[in-house]
MIKOLZA-194459 format. One record per residue (C-alpha): residue in three letters; x, y, z. Coordinates in nm, 2 decimals. Last residue first. Example, Ala and Ser with C-alpha at 12.3 -4.5 7.8 and 13.67 -1.06 7.14 Angstrom:
<recs>
REC   aa       x       y       z
REC  SER    1.37   -0.11    0.71
REC  ALA    1.23   -0.45    0.78
</recs>
This chain:
<recs>
REC   aa       x       y       z
REC  PHE   -1.69    1.24   -0.57
REC  LEU   -1.77    1.22   -0.98
REC  HIS   -1.57    0.99   -1.14
REC  ALA   -1.35    0.93   -1.51
REC  LYS   -1.28    0.61   -1.64
REC  THR   -1.61    0.60   -1.86
REC  GLN   -1.56    1.02   -1.95
REC  ASP   -1.25    0.85   -2.15
REC  PHE   -1.09    1.17   -2.13
REC  SER   -1.00    1.47   -2.41
REC  PHE   -0.68    1.74   -2.41
REC  GLN   -0.61    2.06   -2.53
REC  ALA   -0.22    2.19   -2.49
REC  ASN   -0.07    2.57   -2.42
REC  ASP    0.29    2.59   -2.48
REC  GLY    0.41    2.75   -2.20
REC  LEU    0.75    2.53   -2.12
REC  GLU    0.76    2.30   -2.41
REC  LEU    0.60    2.00   -2.61
REC  ASP    0.72    1.74   -2.88
REC  LEU    0.63    1.42   -2.67
REC  GLN    0.80    1.11   -2.65
REC  GLU    0.50    0.89   -2.57
REC  PRO    0.48    0.73   -2.25
REC  THR    0.20    0.91   -2.13
REC  ALA    0.11    1.08   -1.84
REC  PHE   -0.12    1.41   -1.83
REC  ARG   -0.10    1.64   -1.46
REC  PHE   -0.42    1.90   -1.35
REC  GLN   -0.34    2.26   -1.17
REC  THR   -0.67    2.48   -1.15
REC  ASN   -0.54    2.84   -1.21
REC  SER   -0.93    2.89   -1.41
REC  PRO   -0.73    2.94   -1.74
REC  THR   -0.59    2.56   -1.67
REC  MET   -0.25    2.53   -1.52
REC  LEU   -0.04    2.21   -1.68
REC  GLU    0.23    1.95   -1.54
REC  VAL    0.33    1.72   -1.78
REC  VAL    0.48    1.37   -1.71
REC  THR    0.67    1.19   -1.94
REC  GLU    0.69    0.79   -1.96
REC  THR    1.00    0.53   -2.00
REC  GLY    1.25    0.76   -1.98
REC  LEU    1.16    1.02   -1.73
REC  ARG    1.07    1.31   -1.91
REC  GLU    0.93    1.56   -1.63
REC  ILE    0.82    1.85   -1.80
REC  LEU    0.66    2.18   -1.59
REC  THR    0.43    2.46   -1.61
REC  ILE    0.27    2.37   -1.97
REC  SER   -0.08    2.58   -2.00
REC  GLY   -0.41    2.38   -1.98
REC  THR   -0.73    2.35   -2.18
REC  ILE   -0.96    2.07   -2.16
REC  GLU   -1.25    2.07   -2.37
REC  GLY   -1.09    1.85   -2.65
REC  LYS   -1.02    1.93   -2.98
REC  PRO   -0.70    1.96   -3.05
REC  ASP   -0.71    1.67   -2.84
REC  LEU   -0.37    1.54   -2.67
REC  ARG   -0.55    1.21   -2.42
REC  LEU   -0.61    1.18   -2.09
REC  HIS   -0.62    0.87   -1.89
REC  GLN   -0.28    0.83   -1.75
REC  PRO   -0.29    1.18   -1.58
REC  ARG   -0.60    1.00   -1.37
REC  ILE   -0.94    1.19   -1.41
REC  GLY   -1.13    1.30   -1.09
REC  LEU   -1.43    1.54   -1.16
REC  LYS   -1.49    1.68   -0.75
REC  VAL   -1.88    1.80   -0.67
REC  LYS   -2.05    2.10   -0.61
REC  GLU   -2.46    2.04   -0.56
REC  GLY   -2.70    2.14   -0.84
REC  LYS   -2.83    1.80   -0.90
REC  ALA   -2.79    1.61   -0.58
REC  LYS   -2.48    1.39   -0.40
REC  GLU   -2.58    1.15   -0.18
REC  LYS   -2.45    0.84   -0.49
REC  SER   -2.07    0.95   -0.41
REC  VAL   -1.95    0.75   -0.66
REC  LEU   -2.09    0.89   -0.95
REC  SER   -1.94    0.79   -1.28
REC  VAL   -1.98    1.09   -1.57
REC  ASN   -2.23    1.09   -1.82
REC  GLY   -2.15    1.41   -1.96
REC  ALA   -1.86    1.67   -1.94
REC  SER   -1.83    2.00   -1.88
REC  PHE   -1.51    2.26   -1.93
REC  ASP   -1.29    2.53   -1.78
REC  ALA   -1.52    2.61   -1.43
REC  GLY   -1.70    2.33   -1.40
REC  ARG   -2.00    2.16   -1.53
REC  PHE   -2.06    1.80   -1.47
REC  ASP   -2.32    1.50   -1.59
REC  ALA   -2.43    1.26   -1.38
REC  ALA   -2.38    0.89   -1.35
REC  THR   -2.50    0.57   -1.13
REC  ASN   -2.80    0.74   -0.97
REC  ASP   -3.05    0.47   -1.17
REC  VAL   -3.25    0.76   -1.25
REC  THR   -2.89    0.96   -1.41
REC  VAL   -2.81    1.26   -1.23
REC  SER   -2.83    1.66   -1.37
REC  THR   -2.59    1.92   -1.37
REC  MET   -2.36    1.85   -1.07
REC  GLU   -2.13    2.06   -1.02
REC  GLY   -1.74    2.22   -1.07
REC  GLU   -1.39    2.14   -0.91
REC  PHE   -1.16    1.98   -1.12
REC  PHE   -0.92    1.72   -0.97
REC  ASN   -0.67    1.53   -1.10
REC  MET   -0.56    1.14   -0.97
REC  LYS   -0.18    1.13   -0.84
REC  PRO    0.10    1.08   -1.05
REC  SER    0.10    0.75   -0.98
REC  GLY   -0.18    0.62   -0.86
REC  LEU   -0.35    0.54   -0.54
REC  PHE   -0.34    0.82   -0.28
REC  GLY   -0.64    1.07   -0.45
REC  ALA   -0.88    0.78   -0.57
REC  VAL   -0.88    0.65   -0.19
REC  PHE   -0.93    0.99   -0.05
REC  GLU   -1.20    1.07   -0.30
REC  ASN   -1.41    0.82   -0.18
REC  ALA   -1.49    0.42   -0.32
REC  PRO   -1.20    0.40   -0.56
REC  ASN   -1.31    0.18   -0.88
REC  ASN   -1.05    0.14   -1.09
REC  PHE   -0.68    0.18   -0.86
REC  LEU   -0.91   -0.02   -0.56
REC  GLU   -1.04   -0.26   -0.80
REC  MET   -0.66   -0.30   -0.96
REC  PRO   -0.45   -0.34   -0.62
REC  SER   -0.76   -0.62   -0.52
REC  GLY   -0.97   -0.49   -0.20
REC  VAL   -1.07   -0.31    0.04
REC  GLN   -1.18    0.07    0.13
REC  MET   -1.15    0.39    0.36
REC  VAL   -1.04    0.14    0.67
REC  VAL   -1.05    0.41    0.95
REC  GLY   -0.75    0.50    1.20
REC  ASP   -0.69    0.86    1.04
REC  LYS   -0.72    0.69    0.68
REC  LEU   -0.64    0.36    0.61
REC  VAL   -0.64    0.16    0.29
REC  VAL   -0.64   -0.19    0.28
REC  ILE   -0.49   -0.34   -0.03
REC  LYS   -0.56   -0.72   -0.13
REC  ASP   -0.31   -0.96   -0.34
REC  ALA   -0.03   -0.71   -0.24
REC  LEU    0.31   -0.67   -0.39
REC  THR    0.30   -0.44   -0.69
REC  MET   -0.02   -0.19   -0.55
REC  ALA    0.10   -0.18   -0.22
REC  GLU    0.52   -0.10   -0.31
REC  VAL    0.39    0.18   -0.53
REC  GLN    0.19    0.28   -0.28
REC  ASP    0.45    0.37   -0.02
REC  HIS    0.35    0.42    0.34
REC  THR    0.37    0.06    0.39
REC  VAL    0.24   -0.21    0.62
REC  TYR    0.29   -0.59    0.52
REC  ILE    0.05   -0.82    0.65
REC  THR    0.13   -1.25    0.53
REC  THR    0.00   -1.50    0.49
REC  ALA    0.24   -1.77    0.35
REC  ASP    0.24   -1.96    0.04
REC  LEU    0.63   -1.95    0.11
REC  GLN    0.75   -1.97   -0.30
REC  LYS    0.48   -1.71   -0.38
REC  HIS    0.56   -1.54   -0.08
REC  LEU    0.90   -1.55   -0.16
REC  LYS    0.89   -1.43   -0.50
REC  ALA    0.72   -1.03   -0.43
REC  ILE    0.97   -1.05   -0.07
REC  GLU    1.24   -1.02   -0.38
REC  VAL    1.09   -0.85   -0.61
REC  ARG    1.09   -0.60   -0.31
REC  THR    1.45   -0.64   -0.26
REC  GLU    1.53   -0.56   -0.55
REC  HIS    1.28   -0.20   -0.59
REC  ARG    1.45   -0.14   -0.23
REC  LEU    1.78   -0.19   -0.36
REC  ALA    1.75    0.06   -0.68
REC  ALA    1.57    0.32   -0.44
REC  ASP    1.80    0.32   -0.13
REC  LEU    1.68    0.10    0.14
REC  ASN    1.60    0.19    0.46
REC  SER    1.22    0.23    0.41
REC  LEU    1.21   -0.14    0.28
REC  PRO    1.08   -0.31    0.62
REC  GLU    0.80   -0.07    0.65
REC  ASP    0.66   -0.35    0.94
REC  PHE    0.63   -0.66    0.76
REC  LEU    0.43   -0.94    0.97
REC  PHE    0.45   -1.31    0.86
REC  VAL    0.12   -1.55    0.94
REC  ASP    0.11   -1.89    1.07
REC  PRO    0.50   -1.88    1.17
REC  ASN    0.76   -2.15    1.03
REC  ARG    1.00   -1.98    1.32
REC  VAL    1.28   -2.00    1.08
REC  ILE    1.12   -1.74    0.78
REC  ALA    1.15   -1.51    1.02
REC  ARG    1.48   -1.49    1.12
REC  GLY    1.54   -1.49    0.78
REC  ILE    1.33   -1.21    0.69
REC  ALA    1.57   -0.99    0.96
REC  VAL    1.88   -1.18    0.74
REC  ARG    1.71   -1.08    0.42
REC  GLN    1.72   -0.76    0.57
REC  ARG    2.06   -0.75    0.69
REC  GLN    2.16   -0.81    0.31
REC  GLY    1.95   -0.53    0.19
REC  GLY    2.14   -0.29    0.44
REC  SER    2.46   -0.46    0.34
REC  LEU    2.64   -0.66    0.53
REC  ALA    2.97   -0.65    0.72
REC  ALA    2.86   -0.47    1.03
REC  PRO    2.59   -0.79    1.06
REC  ARG    2.82   -1.03    1.15
REC  ARG    2.93   -1.28    0.87
REC  ASP    2.94   -1.70    0.91
REC  LEU    2.60   -1.69    0.74
REC  LEU    2.67   -1.51    0.46
REC  HIS    2.74   -1.78    0.15
REC  GLU    2.43   -1.93    0.22
REC  MET    2.26   -1.63    0.14
REC  GLN    2.04   -1.71   -0.11
REC  LEU    1.72   -1.60    0.04
REC  THR    1.56   -1.95    0.02
REC  LYS    1.91   -2.13    0.05
REC  ALA    1.91   -1.94    0.44
REC  ALA    1.61   -2.03    0.51
REC  ALA    1.67   -2.39    0.43
REC  THR    2.01   -2.34    0.62
REC  VAL    1.85   -2.20    0.92
REC  ARG    1.60   -2.45    0.95
REC  GLU    1.84   -2.78    0.95
REC  ALA    2.11   -2.62    1.16
REC  ILE    1.83   -2.56    1.40
REC  GLU    1.73   -2.91    1.34
REC  SER    2.09   -3.04    1.39
REC  LYS    2.10   -2.83    1.74
REC  SER    1.75   -2.92    1.89
REC  PHE    1.49   -2.69    1.94
REC  GLY    1.48   -2.54    2.29
REC  GLN    1.19   -2.24    2.25
REC  LEU    1.47   -1.98    2.29
REC  ASN    1.74   -2.13    2.01
REC  LEU    1.47   -2.13    1.78
REC  SER    1.44   -1.78    1.85
REC  PHE    1.86   -1.74    1.83
REC  ALA    1.88   -1.91    1.49
REC  MET    1.90   -1.66    1.30
REC  ASN    2.09   -1.38    1.45
REC  HIS    2.31   -1.73    1.52
REC  PHE    2.40   -1.81    1.17
REC  VAL    2.40   -1.46    1.08
REC  THR    2.70   -1.40    1.32
REC  MET    2.62   -1.26    1.65
REC  HIS    2.78   -0.93    1.80
REC  PRO    2.58   -0.68    1.63
REC  TYR    2.28   -0.92    1.75
REC  LEU    1.95   -0.76    1.46
REC  ALA    1.68   -0.54    1.49
REC  TYR    1.65   -0.53    1.07
REC  SER    1.53   -0.14    1.16
REC  GLN    1.20   -0.17    0.95
REC  PHE    1.08   -0.43    1.13
REC  VAL    1.03   -0.83    1.05
REC  MET    0.79   -0.96    1.23
REC  ALA    0.70   -1.36    1.27
REC  ILE    0.37   -1.46    1.42
REC  GLY    0.18   -1.76    1.59
REC  ARG    0.04   -1.55    1.89
REC  LYS    0.27   -1.72    2.15
REC  SER    0.59   -1.54    2.14
REC  PRO    0.34   -1.20    2.12
REC  PRO    0.17   -1.22    2.46
REC  LEU   -0.17   -1.41    2.43
REC  ASP   -0.44   -1.23    2.60
REC  MET   -0.59   -1.09    2.22
REC  ILE   -0.54   -1.45    2.06
REC  ALA   -0.86   -1.58    2.00
REC  ARG   -0.81   -1.90    1.82
REC  ASP   -0.93   -1.96    1.47
REC  ALA   -0.61   -1.91    1.30
REC  ILE   -0.51   -1.58    1.45
REC  GLU   -0.83   -1.44    1.61
REC  ILE   -0.85   -1.04    1.70
REC  GLU   -1.09   -0.91    1.93
REC  GLY   -1.26   -0.55    2.03
REC  SER   -1.22   -0.33    2.27
REC  THR   -0.88   -0.08    2.37
REC  LEU   -0.65   -0.38    2.23
REC  LYS   -0.28   -0.32    2.39
REC  GLU    0.00   -0.28    2.14
REC  LEU    0.29   -0.49    2.10
REC  GLY    0.08   -0.80    2.05
REC  ALA    0.16   -0.91    1.67
REC  ILE   -0.21   -0.78    1.55
REC  LEU   -0.20   -0.47    1.78
REC  ARG    0.15   -0.39    1.63
REC  LEU    0.00   -0.43    1.31
REC  LEU   -0.24   -0.18    1.40
REC  THR   -0.06    0.09    1.54
REC  SER    0.16    0.04    1.19
REC  LYS   -0.13    0.16    1.00
REC  GLY   -0.30    0.40    1.20
REC  CYS   -0.31    0.65    1.00
REC  GLY    0.00    0.84    1.11
REC  SER    0.20    0.89    0.77
REC  PRO    0.00    0.82    0.48
REC  GLY   -0.21    0.51    0.39
REC  VAL   -0.15    0.13    0.33
REC  PHE   -0.19   -0.19    0.54
REC  VAL   -0.09   -0.49    0.22
REC  VAL   -0.21   -0.81    0.29
REC  PHE   -0.06   -1.09    0.10
REC  GLU   -0.29   -1.39    0.10
REC  GLY   -0.22   -1.72    0.21
REC  LYS   -0.48   -1.82    0.47
REC  ASN   -0.74   -1.54    0.43
REC  ILE   -0.73   -1.20    0.57
REC  GLU   -1.05   -1.10    0.75
REC  LEU   -1.14   -0.73    0.83
REC  ASP   -1.35   -0.54    1.06
REC  VAL   -1.18   -0.19    1.20
REC  ASP   -1.39    0.02    1.47
REC  ARG   -1.18    0.33    1.46
REC  ILE   -0.80    0.26    1.57
REC  VAL   -0.62    0.56    1.68
REC  HIS   -0.88    0.74    1.92
REC  THR   -0.70    0.99    2.12
REC  THR   -0.82    1.02    2.47
REC  GLY   -0.56    0.87    2.58
REC  PHE   -0.40    0.61    2.36
REC  PHE   -0.76    0.51    2.19
REC  LYS   -0.74    0.09    2.03
REC  ASN   -1.04    0.03    1.88
REC  VAL   -1.12   -0.32    1.73
REC  ASP   -1.50   -0.44    1.55
REC  ARG   -1.35   -0.78    1.45
REC  LEU   -1.05   -0.84    1.34
REC  ALA   -0.96   -1.19    1.16
REC  VAL   -0.68   -1.33    1.03
REC  GLN   -0.62   -1.72    0.88
REC  ALA   -1.00   -1.69    0.76
REC  MET   -1.16   -1.96    0.70
</recs>
């Protein structure tokens, strides 16, 4: 049974249609990430679930009850914001206890819940401090602790790591992943960062212009994107696209041959099933799926080399001025201006 269910959800701001016909089910204990570029509607969708925005049409259920007419405090949710939203004059303890005081819990139960949450987050030693005496990562942990003490049906995270530096972002992301496994709580997490989405999620919801483009596990979306947008959005560096035409298609319409300005390829997985022989298409190849091959058909002149330690990313330009990237964990003996040739595994490429 779904813990959170959205049925035909729509939201307008004036005449602007920002959420379009969203149908989605989130199971109990799942970690679901809403991801997409700025302005795609992911935060608005989260705010609709939280009750901070009013639905234009559709239904939302949490724990098998309709919550459209309930205020946020009655929806069984706890939300962690990007801005922490801590009370500066209160200690960590009182920040975490604030919502419990409003609900009329006894002092002993409040102390028990706050202490347990602080222990889970390894911040017992911070309970007497005020927010000004905390680092950004510690403040975010306090905001998470404030959500934990409420023991909600659903945790909602709205880009909680955006204000942190790169190292702290990674550290806090790991903490959130461990916390989810420990609590086994249903979690909805919003981010524009596809690395966060890939590393945290049980299930990813990719949004564009208020429309759900694809839903699935991280590797399902990475290996079998439903369209060009999902293919290009997930993965770092992003997928390479080469323009050309479809020269033939299999009888079952699952694979096709491709001819571009710089090379041809046969029996490539066909994602856009509506395409026919002779039509313009794009061949998508991930940078990690290219391999150096002196007999390879893809040729490029090196315009940039990024040596990142764990991998090397090479940017190249084909004779027809199509830019593409190659990524490998190997240390390469290449220089700017060199020409390189590549082949690729056609079973891992896609036609859009």
